[in-house]
C-alpha positions, 0 to 999 in steps of 0.5 A: 875547906874540905875537912869540916864536921859542921852539919854532921849531927849524931842522932844515936849513941852508937854514931856519937861513939863510933871509931871515926865520927867525922865523915871525911875520916871514914871516907879517907880510911875506906879509900886507903883500905881499897888502895891497899887491898886492890891497887897496891898488889897490882902496881907494886913490884916484888921489891916494894912488897917484900922489902918495904910493905910487908915488914912495915905492916908486921912491925906496925902490929908489933908496935900496936902490941907494945903501945897497948902495954907502954902507951896505954897501961904505962908498963915499960917493956924491953922484951918485945923481940923475945915475945915475937920469937915465942910467936914465931917458934910456936907457929913453927912447932904447931905447923909441923906437929899439926900439918892439916891445921888451918894457918890462921888458927895456928897464928891465933894459937901462937898468939895465945901461947905468947900471951901466956908467956907474957903473963908469966913475965908480967907478974913482976909488974905487980910489985915493981914499975918503971926502970925496974920493970924494964930490967925484968922484961929485959931478963925475959929477952935474954932468957927466952932467946937463950932457951930457943938457942939451947933447947933443940926441940924448938927447932925440931933438932935441926942442925943449923938451929934455924926454923923454916916456914913450911908451905901452907894453903888457904882456899887453895892458894899457897900463903906461906913458904918459899912458893908463896908469892909476895902479893899473896903474903902481902894481902894476908898480912894486910888483912890480919893487921887491919882486923887486929888494928880495929880490935885494938882501936875499939879495945882502948876506947872501952872499959879495958882501955880506960882501966889501963889509962887509969893505972898508967896515970895514977895506980893508987887512985885507980885502985881506990875507985875499984880498978884491980891492978892485978887483972888490969896489968896482967891483961895488958901484958897478955894482949900486948904479948898476943899482938907481938907473938902474932907479929913474930909469926908473920915475921917468919912465915910471911917475911923472912921465910927462915931465920935463927934467934938472931932475928929477934935479938935486943935490937928488935926490941929497941926498934919497936920501942923507938917506933912507938916513941917517934910515932906517939905513945898511946896512939894506934895511928902512932904505931903505924907512923912510927913503923913507917918511919923506922922501916922507910928511913933505911930504904931512903938512905939507901936509894936517895944518895945515888939519885943525886950522884952521891956514893955512900958506903953502907957503914956510913948509911947505918951510922947516919941512920942511928944518928937520925934515930937518936936525934928524933927520939930526943926531939920528940921526948922534949918538943912533942912527947906524943910523937908524929900522931900528935903532929897529925892531930894538930894538922887536922885541927888546923884544917878544921879551922882554916882559914883561921888556924890557931 
């Protein structure tokens, strides 16, 4: 079979500890990236770029951030939507206050601001955990959205209470705002998500990731062996919030263009949580798989019935969508708690042992 690691010898420690130790995996990822960067912008129409691929990548980034906190560090959070809002509003304030500042620097600074807010709301994790920590982060969700609604300074005193992404250029090309093309915004989002996905993958493989997993599995034992719960948990909240804030900035500046606080309500927090449950807790790949499922399922339910001659009202589609979400969450929690990423791992193991799969 084509998927074999026999004969691929590692002669250095760096080769043995590489992100993709099997040669076929490296080829597969390289082909996927080449297609994503050079083929998709040419062949995909505006509908697929704007409605499917851009939100898929943005929610994948948010799911990675939440997975760092929940899947790797074991700290349950229901405030993802609020942290995305912090990133979006921070980006809006920075772009309007410093119009000459590079948009990439603005995105990173917004992530840093969100990380600081995440640390603030992560302080209760030092004393509480589980359901009680989820309630504490849920309070962050309601408080931050209320603050953005009530304090007009965050919207530059706009009477509508909404924020709008101003046009910004990189290398002479408009990448944000109404005049930016879908292809340009897609490539920008794809580049950012690719870089930070690789950063997250390497992060969880190192000392920091091992500390998170030790805290997740048994915090008392982790503290006994020298891991400091204070810095470890707060770092998890900071990095998770950074990713969510960056995703929120891209959500407004590269996808919606203009939105109010309703774009970051509690439904967004639950959607991102469903992504990592269905995709797989403690898996970077699972974040992408879960986001793809959540984003593509409504598109499928919208376009599939007309293809087979069935007329389905919008409200029925939404009810079916919610029923499928709930059923799959229960299914994965009972049958395969590690989600779609685990199923993909099992499939690869069977390919490696074909024709004698176990």
